[in-house]
TIKOLTOR-825419 format. One record per residue (C-alpha): residue in three letters; z, x, y; residue number from 1. Coordinates in Angstrom, 3 decimals. Layout:
<rec res="ALA" Z="Z" X="X" Y="Y" n="NUM"/>
...
***
This chain:
<rec res="MET" Z="170.402" X="-8.102" Y="132.514" n="1"/>
<rec res="THR" Z="167.010" X="-9.740" Y="132.790" n="2"/>
<rec res="ALA" Z="164.202" X="-8.681" Y="135.076" n="3"/>
<rec res="ARG" Z="164.834" X="-11.631" Y="137.245" n="4"/>
<rec res="ASP" Z="168.670" X="-10.851" Y="137.538" n="5"/>
<rec res="VAL" Z="167.667" X="-7.373" Y="138.868" n="6"/>
<rec res="LEU" Z="165.371" X="-8.884" Y="141.545" n="7"/>
<rec res="GLN" Z="167.958" X="-11.548" Y="142.400" n="8"/>
<rec res="ALA" Z="170.540" X="-8.656" Y="142.951" n="9"/>
<rec res="GLN" Z="167.868" X="-7.053" Y="145.106" n="10"/>
<rec res="LEU" Z="167.158" X="-10.174" Y="147.106" n="11"/>
<rec res="GLU" Z="170.803" X="-11.014" Y="147.650" n="12"/>
<rec res="ARG" Z="171.602" X="-7.440" Y="148.926" n="13"/>
<rec res="GLY" Z="168.770" X="-7.728" Y="151.263" n="14"/>
<rec res="ILE" Z="169.908" X="-11.132" Y="152.617" n="15"/>
<rec res="ALA" Z="173.531" X="-9.906" Y="152.976" n="16"/>
<rec res="SER" Z="172.282" X="-6.878" Y="155.007" n="17"/>
<rec res="LEU" Z="170.245" X="-9.022" Y="157.287" n="18"/>
<rec res="GLY" Z="173.361" X="-11.066" Y="157.938" n="19"/>
<rec res="VAL" Z="171.716" X="-14.436" Y="157.564" n="20"/>
<rec res="SER" Z="173.094" X="-17.496" Y="155.749" n="21"/>
<rec res="LEU" Z="170.894" X="-19.605" Y="153.365" n="22"/>
<rec res="PRO" Z="171.327" X="-22.833" Y="151.416" n="23"/>
<rec res="ASP" Z="172.881" X="-22.545" Y="148.087" n="24"/>
<rec res="ASP" Z="169.610" X="-23.126" Y="146.171" n="25"/>
<rec res="ALA" Z="167.519" X="-20.864" Y="148.377" n="26"/>
<rec res="VAL" Z="167.713" X="-17.562" Y="146.322" n="27"/>
<rec res="GLY" Z="166.533" X="-19.307" Y="143.224" n="28"/>
<rec res="ARG" Z="163.704" X="-20.891" Y="145.030" n="29"/>
<rec res="LEU" Z="162.581" X="-17.806" Y="146.700" n="30"/>
<rec res="LEU" Z="162.564" X="-16.131" Y="143.263" n="31"/>
<rec res="ASP" Z="160.526" X="-19.035" Y="141.957" n="32"/>
<rec res="TYR" Z="158.000" X="-18.585" Y="144.865" n="33"/>
<rec res="ARG" Z="157.568" X="-14.876" Y="143.981" n="34"/>
<rec res="GLU" Z="156.939" X="-15.721" Y="140.371" n="35"/>
<rec res="LEU" Z="154.315" X="-18.219" Y="141.275" n="36"/>
<rec res="LEU" Z="152.722" X="-15.847" Y="143.629" n="37"/>
<rec res="GLU" Z="152.721" X="-13.197" Y="141.105" n="38"/>
<rec res="ARG" Z="150.979" X="-15.730" Y="138.663" n="39"/>
<rec res="TRP" Z="148.369" X="-16.859" Y="140.992" n="40"/>
<rec res="ASN" Z="147.708" X="-13.436" Y="142.256" n="41"/>
<rec res="ALA" Z="146.292" X="-12.316" Y="138.947" n="42"/>
<rec res="ALA" Z="143.386" X="-14.609" Y="139.377" n="43"/>
<rec res="TYR" Z="143.209" X="-15.197" Y="143.240" n="44"/>
<rec res="ASN" Z="144.139" X="-11.875" Y="144.772" n="45"/>
<rec res="LEU" Z="146.258" X="-13.318" Y="147.319" n="46"/>
<rec res="THR" Z="148.287" X="-10.190" Y="148.155" n="47"/>
<rec res="ALA" Z="147.638" X="-6.448" Y="147.736" n="48"/>
<rec res="ILE" Z="151.373" X="-5.951" Y="146.841" n="49"/>
<rec res="ARG" Z="151.881" X="-6.254" Y="142.923" n="50"/>
<rec res="ASN" Z="155.125" X="-4.489" Y="142.378" n="51"/>
<rec res="ASP" Z="158.117" X="-6.936" Y="141.865" n="52"/>
<rec res="GLU" Z="160.665" X="-4.911" Y="143.977" n="53"/>
<rec res="GLU" Z="157.996" X="-4.482" Y="146.698" n="54"/>
<rec res="MET" Z="157.317" X="-8.242" Y="146.712" n="55"/>
<rec res="ILE" Z="161.071" X="-8.902" Y="147.310" n="56"/>
<rec res="ALA" Z="161.285" X="-6.364" Y="150.069" n="57"/>
<rec res="ARG" Z="157.990" X="-6.717" Y="151.880" n="58"/>
<rec res="HIS" Z="157.361" X="-10.386" Y="151.350" n="59"/>
<rec res="LEU" Z="160.766" X="-12.276" Y="150.934" n="60"/>
<rec res="VAL" Z="163.262" X="-10.038" Y="152.848" n="61"/>
<rec res="ASP" Z="160.741" X="-9.118" Y="155.507" n="62"/>
<rec res="SER" Z="160.039" X="-12.699" Y="156.231" n="63"/>
<rec res="LEU" Z="163.834" X="-13.688" Y="156.326" n="64"/>
<rec res="ALA" Z="164.411" X="-10.891" Y="158.832" n="65"/>
<rec res="ILE" Z="162.999" X="-13.011" Y="161.708" n="66"/>
<rec res="LEU" Z="165.363" X="-15.977" Y="161.028" n="67"/>
<rec res="PRO" Z="167.871" X="-15.124" Y="163.787" n="68"/>
<rec res="TYR" Z="164.950" X="-15.559" Y="166.284" n="69"/>
<rec res="VAL" Z="163.382" X="-18.778" Y="165.000" n="70"/>
<rec res="HIS" Z="164.118" X="-21.907" Y="167.136" n="71"/>
<rec res="GLY" Z="163.175" X="-25.592" Y="167.250" n="72"/>
<rec res="ARG" Z="162.577" X="-28.411" Y="164.717" n="73"/>
<rec res="SER" Z="158.790" X="-27.645" Y="164.348" n="74"/>
<rec res="LEU" Z="157.189" X="-24.446" Y="163.343" n="75"/>
<rec res="ALA" Z="153.399" X="-23.289" Y="162.837" n="76"/>
<rec res="ASP" Z="152.794" X="-20.302" Y="160.809" n="77"/>
<rec res="LEU" Z="149.406" X="-19.014" Y="161.784" n="78"/>
<rec res="GLY" Z="147.402" X="-16.892" Y="159.360" n="79"/>
<rec res="THR" Z="150.029" X="-17.391" Y="156.885" n="80"/>
<rec res="GLY" Z="148.018" X="-16.057" Y="153.819" n="81"/>
<rec res="PRO" Z="150.085" X="-16.941" Y="150.699" n="82"/>
<rec res="GLY" Z="152.887" X="-18.367" Y="152.983" n="83"/>
<rec res="LEU" Z="154.364" X="-15.572" Y="154.703" n="84"/>
<rec res="PRO" Z="156.695" X="-16.048" Y="156.592" n="85"/>
<rec res="GLY" Z="156.237" X="-19.729" Y="156.304" n="86"/>
<rec res="ILE" Z="157.481" X="-20.550" Y="152.773" n="87"/>
<rec res="PRO" Z="160.625" X="-18.245" Y="153.014" n="88"/>
<rec res="ILE" Z="161.546" X="-19.911" Y="156.414" n="89"/>
<rec res="ALA" Z="160.823" X="-23.498" Y="154.963" n="90"/>
<rec res="ILE" Z="163.150" X="-22.667" Y="151.925" n="91"/>
<rec res="ALA" Z="165.764" X="-21.235" Y="154.281" n="92"/>
<rec res="GLU" Z="165.883" X="-23.886" Y="156.905" n="93"/>
<rec res="PRO" Z="164.958" X="-27.299" Y="155.175" n="94"/>
<rec res="ALA" Z="165.560" X="-29.259" Y="158.443" n="95"/>
<rec res="ARG" Z="162.778" X="-27.555" Y="159.996" n="96"/>
<rec res="GLU" Z="159.077" X="-28.781" Y="159.777" n="97"/>
<rec res="VAL" Z="156.774" X="-25.876" Y="158.899" n="98"/>
<rec res="LEU" Z="153.063" X="-26.129" Y="159.030" n="99"/>
<rec res="MET" Z="151.256" X="-23.089" Y="157.402" n="100"/>
<rec res="VAL" Z="147.638" X="-22.499" Y="158.569" n="101"/>
<rec res="ASP" Z="145.017" X="-20.377" Y="156.843" n="102"/>
<rec res="SER" Z="141.338" X="-20.530" Y="157.040" n="103"/>
<rec res="ASN" Z="140.994" X="-19.142" Y="153.370" n="104"/>
<rec res="GLY" Z="140.592" X="-22.047" Y="150.839" n="105"/>
<rec res="LYS" Z="142.107" X="-19.972" Y="147.784" n="106"/>
<rec res="LYS" Z="145.172" X="-19.240" Y="149.878" n="107"/>
<rec res="VAL" Z="145.502" X="-22.807" Y="151.047" n="108"/>
<rec res="ARG" Z="145.259" X="-24.084" Y="147.360" n="109"/>
<rec res="PHE" Z="148.044" X="-21.903" Y="146.368" n="110"/>
<rec res="LEU" Z="150.120" X="-22.989" Y="149.233" n="111"/>
<rec res="ARG" Z="149.750" X="-26.639" Y="148.230" n="112"/>
<rec res="GLU" Z="150.617" X="-25.763" Y="144.671" n="113"/>
<rec res="ALA" Z="153.689" X="-23.758" Y="146.009" n="114"/>
<rec res="ILE" Z="154.774" X="-26.703" Y="148.210" n="115"/>
<rec res="ARG" Z="154.483" X="-29.127" Y="145.230" n="116"/>
<rec res="SER" Z="156.281" X="-27.066" Y="142.733" n="117"/>
<rec res="LEU" Z="159.075" X="-25.812" Y="144.918" n="118"/>
<rec res="LYS" Z="159.376" X="-29.265" Y="146.318" n="119"/>
<rec res="LEU" Z="159.216" X="-28.246" Y="149.619" n="120"/>
<rec res="THR" Z="159.437" X="-31.537" Y="151.548" n="121"/>
<rec res="ASN" Z="159.475" X="-29.853" Y="154.915" n="122"/>
<rec res="GLY" Z="156.291" X="-27.784" Y="154.282" n="123"/>
<rec res="ARG" Z="152.548" X="-28.494" Y="154.863" n="124"/>
<rec res="ALA" Z="149.442" X="-26.463" Y="154.456" n="125"/>
<rec res="LEU" Z="146.391" X="-26.835" Y="156.563" n="126"/>
<rec res="GLN" Z="142.969" X="-25.045" Y="155.845" n="127"/>
<rec res="SER" Z="141.641" X="-24.271" Y="159.413" n="128"/>
<rec res="ARG" Z="140.689" X="-21.834" Y="161.949" n="129"/>
<rec res="VAL" Z="143.741" X="-21.321" Y="164.374" n="130"/>
<rec res="GLU" Z="141.813" X="-22.454" Y="167.295" n="131"/>
<rec res="ASP" Z="140.997" X="-25.929" Y="165.710" n="132"/>
<rec res="VAL" Z="144.615" X="-26.747" Y="164.923" n="133"/>
<rec res="GLU" Z="145.976" X="-29.664" Y="166.914" n="134"/>
<rec res="GLY" Z="149.574" X="-30.488" Y="168.206" n="135"/>
<rec res="THR" Z="152.364" X="-28.361" Y="169.752" n="136"/>
<rec res="PHE" Z="155.219" X="-26.588" Y="168.046" n="137"/>
<rec res="GLU" Z="158.634" X="-25.338" Y="169.185" n="138"/>
<rec res="CYS" Z="158.027" X="-22.088" Y="167.303" n="139"/>
<rec res="VAL" Z="154.934" X="-20.232" Y="166.368" n="140"/>
<rec res="THR" Z="154.965" X="-17.365" Y="163.884" n="141"/>
<rec res="ALA" Z="152.241" X="-14.921" Y="163.186" n="142"/>
<rec res="ARG" Z="152.610" X="-11.914" Y="160.754" n="143"/>
<rec res="ALA" Z="150.236" X="-9.108" Y="162.170" n="144"/>
<rec res="PHE" Z="147.011" X="-10.998" Y="161.695" n="145"/>
<rec res="ALA" Z="145.461" X="-10.024" Y="165.138" n="146"/>
<rec res="THR" Z="146.308" X="-8.479" Y="168.351" n="147"/>
<rec res="LEU" Z="148.765" X="-10.271" Y="170.666" n="148"/>
<rec res="ALA" Z="145.681" X="-11.098" Y="173.005" n="149"/>
<rec res="ASP" Z="143.586" X="-12.562" Y="170.185" n="150"/>
<rec res="MET" Z="146.657" X="-14.549" Y="168.723" n="151"/>
<rec res="LEU" Z="147.428" X="-16.158" Y="172.073" n="152"/>
<rec res="HIS" Z="143.801" X="-16.700" Y="172.939" n="153"/>
<rec res="TRP" Z="143.218" X="-18.590" Y="169.606" n="154"/>
<rec res="GLY" Z="146.593" X="-20.236" Y="169.079" n="155"/>
<rec res="GLY" Z="148.367" X="-20.294" Y="172.588" n="156"/>
<rec res="HIS" Z="147.546" X="-23.979" Y="172.918" n="157"/>
<rec res="LEU" Z="150.064" X="-24.726" Y="170.056" n="158"/>
<rec res="LEU" Z="153.005" X="-23.476" Y="171.679" n="159"/>
<rec res="ALA" Z="155.229" X="-26.145" Y="173.215" n="160"/>
<rec res="PRO" Z="156.348" X="-25.690" Y="176.936" n="161"/>
<rec res="ASN" Z="159.759" X="-24.169" Y="176.107" n="162"/>
<rec res="GLY" Z="158.634" X="-22.845" Y="172.662" n="163"/>
<rec res="THR" Z="159.065" X="-19.429" Y="171.161" n="164"/>
<rec res="TRP" Z="156.210" X="-17.352" Y="169.819" n="165"/>
<rec res="LEU" Z="157.209" X="-14.688" Y="167.264" n="166"/>
<rec res="ALA" Z="154.671" X="-11.950" Y="166.364" n="167"/>
<rec res="MET" Z="155.560" X="-9.869" Y="163.462" n="168"/>
<rec res="LYS" Z="154.198" X="-6.215" Y="163.988" n="169"/>
<rec res="GLY" Z="154.509" X="-2.917" Y="162.203" n="170"/>
<rec res="LYS" Z="154.558" X="-0.163" Y="164.894" n="171"/>
<rec res="HIS" Z="155.627" X="-1.012" Y="168.496" n="172"/>
<rec res="PRO" Z="152.519" X="-2.815" Y="170.148" n="173"/>
<rec res="ALA" Z="152.682" X="-0.896" Y="173.391" n="174"/>
<rec res="ASP" Z="148.988" X="-0.675" Y="173.480" n="175"/>
<rec res="GLU" Z="148.636" X="-4.525" Y="173.307" n="176"/>
<rec res="LEU" Z="150.984" X="-5.663" Y="175.928" n="177"/>
<rec res="ASP" Z="148.547" X="-5.410" Y="178.843" n="178"/>
<rec res="GLY" Z="146.322" X="-7.895" Y="176.868" n="179"/>
<rec res="VAL" Z="148.694" X="-10.626" Y="176.863" n="180"/>
<rec res="PRO" Z="146.959" X="-13.437" Y="178.608" n="181"/>
<rec res="GLU" Z="147.948" X="-15.264" Y="181.809" n="182"/>
<rec res="GLY" Z="150.518" X="-17.982" Y="181.178" n="183"/>
<rec res="PHE" Z="152.507" X="-16.039" Y="178.612" n="184"/>
<rec res="ARG" Z="155.111" X="-13.242" Y="178.962" n="185"/>
<rec res="VAL" Z="156.708" X="-10.983" Y="176.473" n="186"/>
<rec res="GLU" Z="160.365" X="-11.691" Y="176.586" n="187"/>
<rec res="ALA" Z="161.655" X="-9.051" Y="174.157" n="188"/>
<rec res="ILE" Z="160.597" X="-6.656" Y="171.424" n="189"/>
<rec res="HIS" Z="163.182" X="-6.233" Y="168.596" n="190"/>
<rec res="VAL" Z="163.253" X="-3.502" Y="166.062" n="191"/>
<rec res="LEU" Z="163.742" X="-5.092" Y="162.584" n="192"/>
<rec res="LYS" Z="165.624" X="-3.174" Y="159.984" n="193"/>
<rec res="VAL" Z="164.369" X="-4.510" Y="156.633" n="194"/>
<rec res="PRO" Z="166.025" X="-3.118" Y="153.622" n="195"/>
<rec res="GLY" Z="163.616" X="-1.699" Y="151.081" n="196"/>
<rec res="VAL" Z="160.771" X="-1.393" Y="153.687" n="197"/>
<rec res="ASP" Z="159.585" X="2.025" Y="154.882" n="198"/>
<rec res="GLY" Z="157.849" X="2.254" Y="158.260" n="199"/>
<rec res="GLU" Z="158.434" X="0.401" Y="161.417" n="200"/>
<rec res="ARG" Z="158.887" X="-3.312" Y="161.841" n="201"/>
<rec res="HIS" Z="158.832" X="-5.029" Y="165.178" n="202"/>
<rec res="LEU" Z="159.246" X="-8.580" Y="166.473" n="203"/>
<rec res="VAL" Z="157.623" X="-9.547" Y="169.649" n="204"/>
<rec res="VAL" Z="159.053" X="-12.649" Y="171.362" n="205"/>
<rec res="ILE" Z="156.626" X="-14.523" Y="173.761" n="206"/>
<rec res="ARG" Z="157.200" X="-17.470" Y="176.011" n="207"/>
<rec res="ARG" Z="155.110" X="-19.470" Y="178.318" n="208"/>
<rec res="SER" Z="155.492" X="-17.956" Y="181.822" n="209"/>
***
């Protein structure tokens, strides 16, 4: 059994326990993405997580855990870093257009290479500050890059009228809820059970009020 086979088995177990269904080629492409991230990480320091099994759990499976809550044809992933959760979502749902936004040039260079080499025709990478991004999206994702107040202050203009904002958090963000700006409301907070990830994971679902 090769090292990749072991990681594939871990990834497939994680996907099964989440109860999400993916295209036939998704597992292979997710593993290709992890290998590419590992190669670039040596020079570019894109993520602090360097252990193979942790990458599967804390990057790939963690990103896929929000799939049941993702809606709409267009998605913007803000502060995406090396493409999390944007690239796993783009691989899992090829009919959805995914724009990945980060202000860090090294990370965006990696994203463009990942989009090219993985042939992600539905993925785009943009180097920009969140507040300067134009357009509206039916779904916006953000993985713990700021408080709820700051996320919505900088990026709230990107959420379409009936869109869904998905903020990925560790512990329950009780202390941030009062800071949600006018015009937005927290619709739900879901506890995410992510196989192989210790510690709390929460998903905050926000809509326009």
